[in-house]
N, C-alpha and C positions, 0 to 999 in steps of 0.2 A: 504493501502498501504507499501509494509515494504521500508526501509529506504535505500536500494542498489537502489532500479524501482523510490522513488523519487528523491533520485542523478541524476539519469540518466534521469528522464525527466524534472527538472531542466537544466541540459547542453546541450539538445539536445533544449528543449525550449530558451538558450539563445545562441544555434551554430544557430538558425531559425534567429533571432534576430540580428545576425553581420551577418548572409549572406542576409540579407534585407538592412543591413546600405551599406555593400558593391556593392548589386546590382543597389544602384539609388547614386553611387558618379561617375562622370566622370568627362573627364579631355584629355585635345592635348597639345600639346607641338609647332605644328605648323609647324612640318618638310619637309609641303608639301602644299599647296594649293588645293591638290583634295582630303583625304581623313583624314579626323577632327571629323568624328563620334562622339557626336551626333550633331555636329553645321556643318553647312553648308555656302561655302565660296561665295562670289558672290558681284555683281557689284549692285550697285546703281546709276540711271539714265544710265549716261555715264561713269561712274567713273570707274578708273582699280585698278587691285590687283594683287601683284605677290610675289614669294619668296624672302627673302632677308637672304642676308651675318649674319653669328651667330656673335655674339659678346658671350666679355670676362662676364660667367655666363648667357646667353642667345643664346644658343642654339635651333632654329627654330624657323622665323621670317615672318611673313607677311606684306609686306610693301601695304599702303592705300594710290591712288591719284585719284584727282577731276582731272575733263575735263574744258571745259571751258563754261559747262551746270551748272547753277546755282541748287544748292542743288543735287551735285552728288557726287561718295563717293565710299564704299565698305563697306561688312558689315560679322560679323560671329555670323549664328544665328540659334536656333532649328527652324526646319518649323514648320509654324502654332502656334498654342498657347497650347499646351498641359499638362500645369503644372496649378496648382491650388493650391496657399500656405497656408499651415494651419499649419507651425508652424516646427522650425526646421533644416528649408535651411541654408545654406551659402554658399557664394561665395568667388574665389580669383581669380584678373586679374595680370595679368604684363604687361602692354601696356612703348609705348614711347610715346611721344610727337613729334609733329611735329618744325622744326626748325621755323617756322611760326605760330606762335599761331592764330591770327586773322583772323574770317571769319569762322573757325572750332565750329565743336557742335559735342559733342561727344556722346555714354549714356552707359550705360555696368551694365548687371548683368537681374534682370527681367526685362521684356518689351514686348510687345507686337508690337511695328513697327518696319514698315519696310524698312523705308526712312526717312527723314526730319524730320518729322511730329511725336510728341511729342506722346507718347504711353498714347493709352486709359487706362490701366494696368497697375499695376508695380511697383517694387521697386527696381531703381537703382540712378549710380550717373551720372550726365550730367555734363559736362564739354562745358562751349560756351568761344572759346575765351579765355582759360588757364586756367578760373576760374573752380573750381569743386565745385562740393552740392551735396547736397543727398536729393532724391525726393520719392515721392509715389506718386500710381496713381489710383484710385477708381472709373469706369466708368467716365471718363476725368474732376474728381474733383481732384486734385491735392496740397500736401505740399511739403514745401520747405526748407529743416536744417536753423536753423537760424545765423549758421555759413558759411563759403566757406574757399579758397584757391588757391592761386593763383599760378600753377604748374609753373617750368621752363622750355623752350624749346628745345626743342631735349635731353629729359634728360627721364628714366627709375624711374616706380615708379610701388610699387603692393598699389593693393588696393583691398580691402574685405567690403561686405557685410554679414551681420548676423539676420538672425529673431528667437528672441525667440519663446521659446518651444509649445507657444499657438498662436503667431503670433498678437501678440499687441507693439509690440515692436521692431523697427528697427535700429542696427546699422551699420553707416559708418567709414569704416578705414583706413587712407593712408599714408603709410609708405616707406621712404625713399627707393633707390634701394635697395636690395639683403641685408635687413635691418631690426631690429625688432623697428627703430627709427619710432615713428609715429607722421608723422607731423601736421594731423588733425582728426578728429572723433567729430564724432555727433547723434545723435536720431532724429526716427522720428516717434510717435506712433496712427499719426493719417493716414486714408485715403490705410490704407495697404488693398490690393482688397482682402480676402480671400475666396469669391464668386464665383469669374472670374477667367478666363485664361487669363494666359501670358506664355512668351515664355525664352529664353535667351539671351546673348550673346553681341556684341560688335557692333554698328553701329556709322561710322564715314562720315560728310557731310561738303562742305562747299558751304555757301550761296554766295561765289564769285565770277566772272565767268572766273574767270584765271587757270589754271590746274598749281594745287600745291602737293606736298605730306603734304597729312596728318596725318604722324606717322602710328606707325606698334602695331600687337599685338605679343607677346612672348607665352601666357600661359593663359590659361582658367579650372575651377576647380571649380565644382558645386557641392553639395549636397542635392539632395531631402529629400523630409520626408520619412520616413522609416515606415509608417505604415500600408504599404502593406504585407502581408503575403507570401514566394514563396517557 
């Protein structure tokens, strides 16, 4: 094969790899509750959700609310469990906490739950009563980061989870709103579910029986593995 043909083949292979990466990246800015492919917006139990007014640096927001039923709320999730984690996945979310943090449980990123019950399989951030930790779950065997961080009420944050190339390490990072200032970071190497299926998104519920605001979602971005050829 000549030099020109070799260069052309290399360029074609590089372009194919780039297209595969692009094809496996998804984002939503939540300008509406109706069309946020590939995420579906839905109520949990008898909770509610609604479009909220945008704020500075935060166009497109969906607010969550509970009802008087325990464990009610709302979610923005993939349908089913379409993902097998293999390495290289990452995801970013911009969220707003509620004015009152008690009774609220929130789970973000790779998880297969659809209500208040903890995921069977996943790599996710969990926020309970305002305290955030990173978690992994493999067939209901779970690990939790050694450190945590107490969030402030009624505040925007940016969160990220990243899997290394062979999915042997998950890194969880919390940033101050609209900033690269790291407020908290920790890692987990155990119970990453590499042979089981999971989903992706954001789910928020309240264990209480008072109807309260549960916070909001402003933005979701996910990069899945690019191993497939397109």
